[in-house]
C-alpha positions as CSV (number, residue, x, y, z in Angstrom):
1,M,14.2,-34.2,-0.5
2,P,12.7,-32.7,-3.7
3,V,9.0,-31.9,-3.7
4,A,7.3,-34.7,-5.7
5,D,4.0,-33.4,-6.9
6,E,1.2,-31.0,-6.3
7,E,-0.4,-33.2,-3.8
8,T,2.7,-33.3,-1.7
9,I,3.1,-29.5,-1.9
10,V,-0.5,-29.0,-0.8
11,A,0.1,-31.3,2.2
12,T,3.3,-29.5,3.1
13,L,1.6,-26.1,3.0
14,R,-1.5,-27.3,4.9
15,A,0.7,-28.8,7.6
16,A,2.4,-25.4,7.9
17,G,-1.0,-23.7,8.5
18,C,-1.7,-22.3,5.0
19,V,-5.4,-21.9,4.8
20,F,-5.5,-21.7,1.0
21,A,-3.0,-24.5,0.4
22,E,-4.4,-25.7,-2.9
23,E,-4.4,-22.2,-4.5
24,E,-1.0,-21.4,-3.1
25,A,0.4,-24.7,-4.4
26,R,-0.9,-23.9,-7.9
27,L,0.7,-20.4,-7.8
28,L,4.0,-21.7,-6.7
29,I,4.1,-24.4,-9.3
30,E,3.2,-21.9,-12.1
31,S,5.8,-19.4,-10.9
32,A,8.8,-21.6,-10.2
33,P,11.3,-21.4,-13.0
34,T,12.9,-24.8,-12.2
35,P,12.1,-27.8,-10.0
36,A,14.9,-26.9,-7.7
37,R,13.5,-23.4,-7.2
38,L,10.1,-24.8,-6.6
39,D,11.5,-26.8,-3.7
40,E,13.0,-23.7,-2.3
41,M,9.8,-21.7,-2.7
42,V,7.7,-24.3,-1.0
43,A,10.2,-24.4,1.9
44,E,10.1,-20.6,2.2
45,R,6.4,-20.5,2.3
46,A,6.1,-23.4,4.7
47,G,8.6,-21.5,6.9
48,G,6.3,-18.5,7.1
49,V,7.5,-16.2,4.4
50,P,4.6,-14.3,2.9
51,L,3.4,-15.9,-0.3
52,E,3.8,-12.6,-2.2
53,H,7.4,-12.4,-1.2
54,V,8.0,-15.9,-2.3
55,L,6.3,-15.3,-5.7
56,G,7.8,-11.9,-6.2
57,W,4.4,-10.3,-6.8
58,A,1.0,-9.5,-5.2
59,E,-2.4,-9.5,-6.8
60,F,-4.0,-6.1,-6.2
61,C,-7.1,-4.7,-7.8
62,G,-6.8,-7.3,-10.5
63,E,-3.2,-6.4,-11.4
64,R,0.2,-8.0,-10.5
65,I,2.3,-5.7,-8.4
66,L,6.0,-6.4,-8.0
67,V,7.0,-7.0,-4.3
68,R,10.2,-8.1,-2.7
69,P,11.3,-9.2,0.9
70,G,11.3,-6.2,3.2
71,V,8.5,-4.4,1.3
72,F,5.0,-4.0,2.6
73,V,2.5,-6.2,0.8
74,P,-0.6,-4.4,-0.5
75,R,-3.8,-5.5,1.2
76,H,-7.1,-6.2,-0.6
77,R,-8.9,-3.8,1.7
78,T,-6.9,-0.9,0.2
79,E,-8.9,-1.4,-3.0
80,L,-11.4,1.1,-1.4
81,L,-8.7,3.8,-1.2
82,V,-7.9,3.2,-4.8
83,R,-11.5,3.6,-5.9
84,L,-11.8,6.8,-3.9
85,A,-8.6,8.2,-5.3
86,V,-9.8,7.5,-8.9
87,A,-13.1,9.1,-8.1
88,A,-11.4,12.2,-6.6
89,I,-9.4,12.6,-9.8
90,G,-12.5,12.2,-11.9
91,E,-14.3,15.0,-9.9
92,L,-11.6,17.5,-10.5
93,P,-12.8,20.5,-12.5
94,G,-11.7,20.7,-16.1
95,S,-8.4,22.7,-16.4
96,E,-5.3,22.9,-18.5
97,H,-3.1,21.3,-16.0
98,R,-2.4,17.6,-15.9
99,P,-3.7,16.1,-12.6
100,V,-1.0,15.4,-10.0
101,L,-1.1,12.3,-7.8
102,V,1.3,11.8,-4.9
103,D,1.6,8.5,-3.0
104,L,3.3,9.0,0.3
105,A,4.6,6.0,2.3
106,C,4.1,4.2,-1.0
107,G,5.6,0.8,-0.2
108,S,5.5,-1.1,-3.5
109,G,3.8,1.8,-5.2
110,A,0.7,-0.4,-5.7
111,I,-1.9,2.4,-5.1
112,A,-0.3,4.9,-7.5
113,A,0.2,2.2,-10.1
114,V,-3.4,1.0,-10.1
115,V,-4.7,4.6,-10.0
116,A,-2.5,5.6,-12.9
117,S,-3.6,2.5,-14.9
118,R,-7.2,3.5,-14.5
119,V,-6.9,7.3,-15.0
120,G,-4.4,7.5,-17.9
121,D,-3.2,11.1,-18.2
122,L,-1.7,11.7,-14.8
123,S,1.5,13.0,-13.3
124,V,2.6,10.4,-10.7
125,Y,5.0,10.9,-7.7
126,A,5.7,8.6,-4.8
127,A,7.9,8.5,-1.8
128,D,9.0,6.0,0.9
129,I,11.5,6.0,3.7
130,E,12.6,2.4,3.0
131,P,15.2,2.0,0.2
132,A,13.8,-1.5,-0.7
133,A,10.4,0.0,-1.2
134,V,11.7,2.8,-3.4
135,A,13.5,0.3,-5.7
136,V,10.4,-1.8,-6.1
137,A,8.0,1.2,-6.5
138,S,10.3,2.6,-9.2
139,R,9.8,-0.5,-11.2
140,N,6.0,-0.7,-10.7
141,L,5.6,3.0,-11.6
142,A,8.0,3.0,-14.6
143,P,5.2,2.3,-17.1
144,Y,3.5,5.5,-16.0
145,A,6.6,7.6,-15.9
146,G,6.2,7.8,-12.1
147,Q,9.0,9.4,-10.1
148,V,9.8,7.8,-6.8
149,F,11.8,9.5,-4.0
150,E,13.5,8.2,-0.9
151,G,12.8,10.0,2.4
152,D,10.4,10.8,5.2
153,L,7.0,11.8,3.9
154,F,7.0,15.3,2.5
155,D,10.7,15.8,3.0
156,A,11.3,13.4,0.1
157,L,9.2,15.4,-2.4
158,P,10.5,18.1,-4.9
159,A,9.7,21.5,-3.6
160,E,8.1,22.4,-6.9
161,L,5.1,20.2,-6.0
162,R,4.0,22.5,-3.2
163,G,0.5,23.7,-3.8
164,R,0.2,21.6,-7.0
165,V,-1.0,18.2,-5.7
166,D,-4.6,17.3,-6.7
167,V,-4.8,13.9,-4.9
168,L,-2.5,12.8,-2.0
169,V,-2.8,9.2,-1.0
170,A,-1.0,8.2,2.2
171,N,-1.6,4.7,3.3
172,V,0.5,5.3,6.4
173,P,0.8,2.8,9.3
174,Y,-2.2,2.9,11.7
175,V,-1.7,-0.1,13.9
176,P,-1.3,1.1,17.6
177,T,2.1,0.1,19.0
178,D,0.6,-2.2,21.6
179,A,-1.2,-4.1,18.9
180,V,1.7,-4.8,16.6
181,D,2.6,-8.0,18.4
182,L,-1.0,-9.2,17.7
183,L,-0.5,-9.0,13.9
184,P,0.0,-12.2,11.9
185,P,3.6,-13.4,11.9
186,E,3.8,-12.9,8.1
187,A,3.4,-9.1,8.7
188,R,5.3,-8.5,11.9
189,D,8.2,-10.8,11.0
190,H,8.6,-9.9,7.3
191,E,7.5,-6.3,6.7
192,P,9.2,-3.2,8.0
193,L,8.1,-2.2,11.5
194,R,7.8,1.4,10.2
195,A,5.2,0.3,7.8
196,L,3.0,-1.2,10.6
197,D,3.5,0.8,13.8
198,G,1.4,4.0,13.9
199,G,2.3,5.0,17.5
200,A,0.3,5.0,20.7
201,D,-3.2,5.3,19.1
202,G,-2.1,4.4,15.6
203,L,-2.5,7.9,14.2
204,D,0.9,9.5,14.8
205,V,2.0,9.3,11.1
206,L,-1.5,10.4,9.8
207,R,-1.3,13.5,12.0
208,R,2.1,14.4,10.5
209,V,0.7,13.9,7.0
210,A,-2.4,15.9,7.8
211,D,-0.4,18.8,9.3
212,G,1.7,19.1,6.1
213,A,-1.0,18.3,3.5
214,A,-2.5,21.8,3.2
215,G,0.8,23.2,2.0
216,W,1.1,20.6,-0.8
217,L,-2.5,20.2,-1.9
218,R,-3.9,22.4,-4.6
219,E,-7.1,24.3,-3.5
220,G,-9.8,21.7,-3.8
221,G,-7.3,18.8,-3.5
222,T,-7.9,15.7,-1.5
223,L,-5.9,13.7,1.1
224,L,-6.9,10.0,1.4
225,S,-5.7,7.6,4.1
226,E,-6.8,4.2,5.4
227,I,-7.7,4.0,9.2
228,G,-9.2,1.6,11.6
229,V,-12.9,1.8,12.4
230,G,-12.2,2.7,16.0
231,Q,-10.0,5.7,14.9
232,I,-12.7,7.6,13.0
233,D,-13.3,10.4,15.6
234,A,-9.6,11.0,16.3
235,A,-8.7,10.9,12.6
236,K,-11.5,13.4,11.8
237,A,-10.2,15.7,14.6
238,A,-6.7,15.5,13.2
239,L,-7.7,16.5,9.7
240,S,-10.0,19.3,10.9
241,H,-7.2,20.7,13.1
242,A,-5.0,20.7,10.0
243,G,-7.6,22.8,8.1
244,L,-9.0,20.0,6.0
245,A,-12.7,19.1,5.7
246,P,-12.9,15.4,6.7
247,E,-15.2,12.7,5.3
248,V,-15.2,9.0,6.1
249,V,-16.1,6.2,3.7
250,A,-16.4,2.5,4.7
251,D,-16.8,-0.7,2.8
252,D,-18.0,-3.6,4.9
253,D,-17.3,-6.2,2.3
254,L,-13.6,-5.1,2.2
255,D,-13.5,-4.4,6.0
256,A,-12.0,-1.0,5.0
257,T,-12.4,2.5,6.3
258,V,-10.9,5.5,4.5
259,I,-10.8,9.1,5.7
260,L,-10.7,11.9,3.1
261,G,-9.7,15.5,3.8
262,R,-10.3,18.2,1.3
263,R,-8.5,21.5,1.2
């Protein structure tokens, strides 16, 4: 039966457990190209598909970022990582070279896209192991002439970037394997497991990134990655072991913790 009106949509979404049913109903109505598609979108959302996958975009740092099914949806907490990446670029000493940003495990490319929009003159590179993410990130980074590569972390990057990266953002998975089943169904059922599962203590991928970072960062360059508050000591040890000077920044309002490692 076709969805009749906004009130019916709100009731349908609320019955499905959508906490922000009114706001979601408004977004679905605004985004649907036809009444028939609206019916489909409401059914998808009521069936548990993430709102961002239904809409085709996610709001992140005040911008609309293209997303698609099978692609990790950027979280609002990651706004802290964006702020710190922008600040790290701003702290670079004046030089003739154009700053180089690399976004590893980039997903939709949201981090690199927002940083590029705020910094301006920047060389942008990104990589992800998921083909769907590479396709979406390529579109999100096209306005900034960003280059996106498919592959496993540093293996995907052009060799000429070695020793030239000023800021390396790597929002790698940090959920411990045993905790993945505790994630909301929207995440565990609709996002790639490789984008969520960080291994036994959640830091397996971060350790791999840290171990390789020194060979890719320019002297004075910075690695930034999001971690859980209970992972601070282990993450600092991982970066120190890799020859990076660690620093941790937290934002209670965003419930976010970021570790930085400077070469």
